[in-house]
Residue, then its C-alpha position, 0 to 999 in steps of 0.5 A: m500500500i503506497n502512502s499518498a503523502l509520500l514524498v520522493r525527491q532528488l537528494g542534494a548537498d544539504d541531504r548528505d548527513a541524512y543520506f549517509q546515516l541511512r546508508l550506514r544503517g543499511l550497510k550494517a543491517h544487510p551487509e549481504s545486500f551491498g558491495q561496500s561494507y559498513e567499515e569501508a563506508v565509515a573509513r571513506g566518509a560522507a564526503r564520498h557522496d558529495a559529487i553525486l549530491q551536487g546534482t550536476r550530472a542528474a540530467e545525464g543519469d547520475f542521481l540519488l533519490g530520497a523518500y520521506e513520509s512528508a516534507n518535514a519528516p526524516l529520510i526513510g528510503v534511498v536509491g541511486l542511478l549511475r550511468n556507465q561512462s564509457d562510450k560503448e556503454r553509455h546506453k546503460a545505467s545501474v540502480v545502486g544503494m537501494y534501501v528502505a528503513p525497516e520502520a517504513a518497510g511494506r508501505g510502498v516506499g521502495r516502489a515509489l523510489l523505483n517508479e521515480l527513478l525509472a521516470r527520470a531515467a526515461q528522460v535521459e537521452g540515449l539511456r536504453q537499459i537499467q541494470l541492477m544486482v540483487g541478492s539471490r535470496n532476497e525474494a521480496a526485492r526480486k519480486l518488486y523489481e520484476s513487477l517493475g519490468f526487470r528481468k533476470y539475465g544471469c547470476e553471479v555466483d559468490a558475488l559477495n563475501v560477508g565474513g567468510v559467507f558467500h552470497d550469490a547475486d541475480l543480475m537483472a535488467r529493464f529495457m527502456 
């Protein structure tokens, strides 16, 4: 059920601390879902995200989105899009850093974030394909992605090593 008051918007420089704190929550709670570890994120710091938060490349397909219950409420979900930079792969971009706070789970926040991401991606000149990786055991996320038109095209075996435990990742794509 989607909360009609839900606000999804592009994150900017003023959102850095809230974004970074929510990202750290996700990395700590679900280490098998992200390529970056909590420790790596802390070591690199919030400034690592400054360039994308400036928004100067949003029209080209590099942006972060945030979800809020309302205009003055705390950040409850995030997702990003990063466009491939090489000439031969600029028609592709990747969904990155998808996370919804547990207190907001099951309320349509993830769907709202992805719907906005896909709407913005559709406006990016030359972008034809959106890719993502999702943990093979993350059934809820995979079903959400499939409901929005993503299709599995492969599986990376042992994609992530989290404390000596290996996790496979499904590779999914959606054509614009």
